[in-house]
C-alpha positions as CSV (number, residue, x, y, z in Angstrom):
1,M,0.0,0.0,0.0
2,K,2.8,2.3,1.0
3,S,4.7,1.6,-2.3
4,T,1.5,2.3,-4.3
5,L,1.0,5.6,-2.6
6,L,4.7,6.5,-3.3
7,R,4.2,5.6,-6.9
8,C,1.1,7.7,-7.1
9,A,2.9,10.6,-5.5
10,R,5.8,10.2,-7.9
11,M,3.4,10.2,-10.9
12,L,1.6,13.3,-9.6
13,S,5.0,15.0,-9.2
14,I,6.0,14.1,-12.8
15,A,2.6,15.2,-14.1
16,A,3.0,18.6,-12.3
17,V,6.4,19.1,-13.9
18,L,5.1,18.1,-17.3
19,G,2.1,20.3,-16.8
20,A,4.4,23.3,-16.1
21,G,6.4,22.5,-19.1
22,A,3.3,22.2,-21.2
23,A,2.1,25.6,-20.0
24,W,5.5,27.1,-21.0
25,G,5.3,25.1,-24.2
26,Q,2.2,27.1,-25.3
27,E,3.5,29.7,-27.6
28,V,2.0,32.8,-29.2
29,T,3.6,33.4,-32.6
30,I,4.3,36.7,-34.2
31,G,6.2,37.4,-37.4
32,Q,7.7,40.0,-39.6
33,V,7.6,40.0,-43.4
34,G,9.9,42.7,-44.5
35,P,12.6,43.8,-47.0
36,F,15.8,42.5,-45.6
37,T,17.4,42.6,-49.0
38,K,17.0,44.8,-52.2
39,I,16.5,48.0,-50.2
40,P,19.0,50.8,-49.6
41,V,18.0,51.5,-46.0
42,P,18.4,49.4,-42.8
43,D,14.8,49.9,-41.6
44,A,13.7,46.3,-41.7
45,V,16.8,45.0,-40.0
46,E,16.6,47.6,-37.2
47,I,12.9,47.0,-36.7
48,N,13.7,43.3,-36.5
49,E,16.3,43.9,-33.8
50,G,13.8,45.9,-31.8
51,I,11.3,43.2,-32.0
52,Q,13.8,40.5,-31.0
53,A,15.0,42.6,-28.1
54,Y,11.4,42.7,-26.7
55,V,10.8,39.0,-27.4
56,Q,14.0,38.1,-25.6
57,Q,13.3,40.5,-22.7
58,V,9.8,39.1,-22.0
59,N,10.7,35.5,-22.5
60,K,13.6,35.8,-20.0
61,S,11.1,37.0,-17.5
62,G,8.8,34.1,-17.9
63,G,6.8,35.2,-21.0
64,V,3.6,37.1,-21.0
65,R,1.1,35.4,-18.6
66,G,3.4,32.5,-18.7
67,L,3.1,32.2,-22.5
68,K,6.2,32.2,-24.6
69,L,6.5,34.5,-27.5
70,N,7.7,32.8,-30.7
71,F,9.0,35.1,-33.5
72,F,9.9,34.4,-37.1
73,D,10.9,36.6,-40.1
74,L,10.7,36.3,-43.8
75,D,12.3,38.4,-46.6
76,D,9.9,39.9,-49.2
77,R,12.8,41.3,-51.2
78,Y,11.2,44.8,-51.3
79,S,8.5,43.8,-53.8
80,G,4.8,43.4,-53.9
81,D,5.1,39.9,-55.4
82,G,7.6,38.9,-52.7
83,F,5.3,40.2,-50.0
84,A,2.3,38.2,-51.3
85,E,4.5,35.1,-51.6
86,Q,5.9,35.4,-48.1
87,F,2.6,36.3,-46.6
88,G,1.3,32.9,-47.7
89,K,4.2,31.2,-46.1
90,A,3.8,33.2,-42.9
91,M,0.2,32.1,-42.5
92,Q,1.3,28.5,-42.4
93,K,3.0,29.4,-39.0
94,K,-0.3,30.6,-37.6
95,P,0.8,34.0,-36.2
96,V,-1.6,36.2,-34.2
97,A,0.1,39.2,-35.8
98,L,2.6,40.4,-38.4
99,L,4.6,43.4,-37.3
100,S,5.7,46.5,-39.3
101,P,5.7,45.5,-43.0
102,I,7.6,48.1,-45.1
103,G,7.0,49.5,-48.5
104,S,4.2,51.0,-50.5
105,E,4.3,48.1,-53.0
106,A,4.0,45.6,-50.3
107,L,1.1,47.4,-48.6
108,L,-0.8,48.1,-51.8
109,R,-0.4,44.5,-52.8
110,M,-1.8,43.4,-49.4
111,F,-4.9,45.5,-50.1
112,K,-5.2,44.6,-53.7
113,D,-5.0,40.8,-53.1
114,K,-7.3,41.2,-50.0
115,L,-4.8,39.2,-48.0
116,L,-6.2,40.4,-44.7
117,D,-9.7,39.3,-45.8
118,E,-8.4,35.7,-46.4
119,S,-6.9,35.4,-42.9
120,D,-7.7,36.5,-39.4
121,V,-4.1,37.7,-38.7
122,L,-3.6,41.2,-37.5
123,V,-1.0,43.6,-38.8
124,I,0.5,45.8,-36.1
125,N,2.1,48.9,-37.5
126,A,3.0,49.5,-41.2
127,I,5.5,51.7,-43.0
128,P,5.0,54.2,-44.7
129,G,2.0,56.0,-43.3
130,A,0.9,57.6,-46.6
131,E,-2.8,58.6,-46.5
132,V,-3.6,56.3,-49.5
133,L,-2.5,53.4,-47.3
134,R,-4.5,54.4,-44.3
135,N,-7.7,55.7,-45.7
136,P,-9.9,53.6,-45.8
137,G,-7.3,51.1,-44.5
138,H,-8.4,47.7,-43.1
139,P,-9.9,46.7,-39.7
140,H,-7.1,44.2,-39.2
141,L,-4.4,46.8,-39.7
142,F,-3.4,48.8,-36.7
143,H,-1.1,51.8,-37.2
144,L,1.1,52.6,-34.2
145,R,2.8,55.8,-35.4
146,A,1.5,59.1,-36.7
147,G,1.2,58.9,-40.5
148,D,2.4,61.1,-43.3
149,K,-0.6,63.4,-42.9
150,Q,0.2,64.2,-39.3
151,Q,3.9,64.6,-40.1
152,I,3.3,67.0,-43.0
153,E,0.7,69.0,-41.0
154,K,3.2,69.4,-38.2
155,I,5.9,70.6,-40.7
156,V,3.7,73.0,-42.6
157,N,2.3,74.5,-39.4
158,H,5.7,74.8,-37.9
159,A,7.0,76.6,-41.0
160,R,4.0,79.0,-40.7
161,T,4.9,79.8,-37.1
162,L,8.4,80.6,-38.2
163,G,7.0,83.3,-40.6
164,V,7.3,81.3,-43.8
165,S,4.9,82.5,-46.5
166,K,6.2,80.6,-49.5
167,M,7.0,76.8,-49.2
168,G,8.2,74.6,-52.0
169,V,7.6,70.8,-52.1
170,L,9.7,68.3,-54.0
171,Y,7.7,65.2,-54.2
172,Q,8.1,61.8,-55.8
173,D,6.0,60.5,-58.6
174,L,4.6,57.7,-56.4
175,A,1.6,57.4,-54.1
176,I,3.6,58.4,-51.0
177,G,4.7,61.6,-52.8
178,T,1.6,62.7,-54.6
179,S,-0.6,62.1,-51.6
180,G,1.9,63.9,-49.4
181,F,1.9,66.9,-51.7
182,A,-1.9,66.9,-51.5
183,V,-1.8,66.9,-47.7
184,A,0.6,69.9,-47.8
185,Q,-1.7,71.8,-50.1
186,D,-4.7,71.1,-47.9
187,T,-2.8,72.1,-44.7
188,A,-1.7,75.4,-46.3
189,K,-5.3,76.3,-47.1
190,A,-6.0,76.4,-43.4
191,A,-2.8,78.4,-42.7
192,P,-3.5,82.0,-43.9
193,G,-0.7,83.6,-45.7
194,L,1.2,80.4,-46.7
195,G,1.6,79.5,-50.3
196,I,2.6,76.0,-51.5
197,Q,4.2,75.2,-54.9
198,G,5.3,71.7,-55.8
199,V,7.6,70.0,-58.3
200,K,7.2,66.3,-59.1
201,S,10.2,64.1,-59.9
202,G,11.2,60.5,-60.4
203,P,14.1,59.0,-58.4
204,G,16.7,59.2,-61.1
205,A,19.6,61.6,-60.7
206,P,19.0,63.6,-64.0
207,E,15.3,64.0,-63.2
208,M,16.0,65.1,-59.6
209,A,18.7,67.6,-60.7
210,A,16.2,69.1,-63.2
211,A,13.5,69.2,-60.5
212,A,15.8,70.9,-58.1
213,Q,16.6,73.6,-60.6
214,E,12.9,74.1,-61.3
215,L,12.1,74.4,-57.6
216,K,15.0,76.8,-57.1
217,K,13.4,79.2,-59.6
218,L,10.3,79.3,-57.5
219,E,12.4,80.9,-54.7
220,P,10.7,79.3,-51.7
221,Q,11.7,80.2,-48.2
222,T,11.7,76.6,-47.1
223,V,11.3,73.2,-48.8
224,L,9.6,70.0,-47.9
225,V,10.8,66.8,-49.6
226,V,8.3,63.9,-49.7
227,G,8.8,60.4,-51.1
228,A,10.5,57.1,-50.3
229,P,13.4,57.3,-47.9
230,R,16.1,57.3,-50.5
231,F,14.2,59.8,-52.6
232,M,14.0,62.2,-49.7
233,A,17.7,61.9,-48.9
234,D,18.7,62.2,-52.6
235,G,16.3,65.2,-52.9
236,V,18.0,67.1,-50.1
237,A,21.4,66.4,-51.8
238,A,20.1,67.5,-55.2
239,L,18.6,70.7,-53.8
240,R,21.9,71.6,-52.0
241,K,23.8,70.9,-55.1
242,A,21.5,73.2,-57.0
243,G,22.6,75.9,-54.6
244,M,19.6,76.0,-52.2
245,S,20.6,76.9,-48.7
246,Q,17.1,77.2,-47.4
247,S,15.8,75.2,-44.4
248,M,14.5,71.8,-45.5
249,F,12.2,69.2,-44.0
250,I,11.7,65.5,-44.6
251,L,9.6,62.7,-43.1
252,S,10.5,60.3,-40.4
253,Y,11.5,57.4,-42.6
254,V,15.0,58.7,-43.5
255,P,17.8,57.4,-41.3
256,T,20.1,60.3,-40.4
257,P,23.3,58.4,-41.3
258,M,22.0,57.9,-44.9
259,L,21.1,61.6,-45.2
260,V,24.6,62.6,-44.0
261,K,26.2,60.1,-46.4
262,L,24.3,61.4,-49.5
263,A,24.1,65.1,-48.7
264,G,27.2,65.5,-46.7
265,V,27.4,66.8,-43.1
266,E,27.1,70.4,-44.3
267,G,24.2,69.5,-46.7
268,A,22.3,67.7,-44.0
269,R,22.9,70.4,-41.4
270,G,19.7,72.1,-40.3
271,V,17.4,69.6,-42.0
272,G,14.3,69.0,-39.9
273,I,13.2,65.4,-39.7
274,A,9.7,64.6,-38.4
275,Q,9.8,62.2,-35.5
276,T,6.9,59.9,-34.6
277,Y,8.5,58.3,-31.5
278,P,10.4,59.7,-28.6
279,N,14.2,59.9,-28.8
280,P,15.4,56.3,-28.7
281,N,18.7,57.4,-27.0
282,G,17.0,59.6,-24.3
283,I,16.9,58.7,-20.6
284,V,14.0,60.5,-19.2
285,L,11.0,58.3,-20.1
286,P,10.4,54.8,-18.5
287,L,9.9,53.6,-22.1
288,Q,13.4,54.7,-23.1
289,R,15.0,52.9,-20.2
290,D,13.0,49.7,-20.8
291,F,13.8,49.7,-24.5
292,Q,17.5,50.4,-23.9
293,A,17.8,47.6,-21.3
294,A,16.3,45.2,-23.8
295,M,18.6,46.3,-26.6
296,K,21.7,46.1,-24.4
297,A,20.8,42.6,-23.4
298,A,20.0,41.4,-26.9
299,Y,22.6,43.5,-28.9
300,P,25.4,44.6,-26.7
301,Q,27.5,45.6,-29.7
302,V,24.9,48.2,-30.8
303,T,25.6,51.5,-29.0
304,T,23.4,54.0,-30.8
305,Y,19.7,53.3,-31.3
306,T,17.4,54.5,-34.0
307,S,13.7,55.2,-34.1
308,F,13.3,52.0,-36.1
309,H,14.8,50.0,-33.3
310,L,12.2,51.6,-31.0
311,E,9.5,51.1,-33.6
312,G,10.1,47.3,-33.7
313,Y,10.2,47.1,-29.9
314,L,6.9,49.0,-29.6
315,S,5.3,46.9,-32.3
316,A,6.1,43.7,-30.4
317,R,5.3,45.3,-27.0
318,T,1.8,46.3,-28.3
319,V,1.1,42.6,-28.9
320,G,2.6,41.7,-25.5
321,E,0.4,44.3,-23.7
322,A,-2.7,43.0,-25.4
323,I,-1.9,39.4,-24.4
324,K,-1.3,40.6,-20.8
325,R,-4.7,42.3,-20.7
326,S,-6.7,39.6,-22.5
327,K,-8.9,37.3,-20.5
328,D,-8.9,34.6,-23.1
329,A,-7.3,31.3,-22.1
330,V,-6.2,30.8,-25.7
331,I,-4.7,33.8,-27.4
332,T,-6.0,34.4,-31.0
333,P,-5.9,37.4,-33.3
334,A,-9.4,38.1,-32.1
335,S,-8.1,38.3,-28.6
336,I,-5.5,40.9,-29.5
337,E,-8.0,42.9,-31.6
338,K,-10.6,43.0,-28.8
339,V,-8.1,44.3,-26.2
340,L,-6.9,47.0,-28.6
341,R,-10.4,48.2,-29.5
342,T,-11.8,48.2,-25.9
343,T,-8.9,49.2,-23.6
344,G,-8.6,52.9,-24.5
345,E,-5.3,54.6,-23.9
346,I,-2.3,52.3,-23.4
347,D,0.7,54.0,-21.9
348,F,4.1,52.4,-22.6
349,G,5.9,54.7,-20.2
350,G,5.8,58.0,-22.0
351,Y,4.4,56.9,-25.4
352,R,0.7,56.3,-25.6
353,V,-1.6,54.6,-28.1
354,D,-5.3,54.5,-28.3
355,F,-7.2,52.3,-30.8
356,S,-10.7,52.8,-29.3
357,K,-11.6,55.3,-31.9
358,G,-10.0,53.9,-35.0
359,Q,-7.0,52.2,-36.6
360,I,-4.4,54.9,-35.8
361,G,-2.9,54.6,-32.3
362,S,-0.8,57.7,-32.1
363,K,-0.8,61.1,-33.7
364,W,2.3,62.4,-31.8
365,V,4.8,64.2,-34.0
366,D,7.9,66.2,-33.1
367,I,10.7,67.7,-35.3
368,A,14.3,66.9,-34.7
369,V,17.1,68.8,-36.5
370,V,20.4,67.5,-37.9
371,G,23.3,69.4,-36.2
372,A,26.7,70.5,-37.3
373,D,28.0,67.2,-36.0
374,G,25.8,65.2,-38.4
375,K,23.7,63.8,-35.5
376,L,20.0,64.2,-34.9
377,H,19.1,66.7,-32.1
378,Y,15.7,66.5,-30.4
């Protein structure tokens, strides 16, 4: 009898251990389909590092509600076809969310092929934030950051407060450029005394040089450049080469090192870059400290952080926060969506999102300026 009881106790002990292992074995999968190749900027890689920093941080502390986060990534090769192909492969892994896809072609293909209608997966954050990619958007696509509309409105209104009455816009012959120019025009209509004139250009060097000369003849007091990241950086370089010393503004997607590389330190100096997240290298906000601790643990060799690192971190943390607040025993895309829509404001420690009124979580925008040292100053 005694030996039987001992065997039963032993079996219960083993079952408890296996049960604990099974609980940890439950995984919530998230993924990133992005342009890790064929793109001249490091956005996808840095976003990936930010995501992985959060995943490692939360898993080391026991997961979210004891659930382990599982993360995968796939390369779409910066093309719409590549995104559609990899989206299908991603769905086989049954993720609750895909984080921060990048590129107008990828997002337009996602809408055209109705990929989000064929799956219940959520997309948390997307780049760029052009108005044509947000309006009407999709109920399964949640934008963390302020979009191009909010960034351009901030820049145009900022220029008006500085006394600017004549602004030029160099914009790319793509959806991100044409819709951006339209936003600038609409914003100027509500800013008495501010005139907007635009020049459209393709990304090629000869086209851009000609467009820069055409814009110079308009004699604007300040210039806004709108387009893909490389276009905006090349645009600043072309305008400087054309002899324009006026103040210039670009959107948040341009990495400062790339701008400095293409326009030179002197050419980049004084350029205002819209920011949709707090300074990733700051130390004031709890978010900044949490983020930097995660990055130091995951990537000790990285000593300077970018807004894309922080964007990846926040994309993943948004999912983590939704899991934490969900009352569902099994986490599904519907679980995440319900929390985001019903919670109201979520404060990550100095950066807040609120999806209770729509698909855009934050409209926060600031402007940082490239200094004489070639670094971004907030």
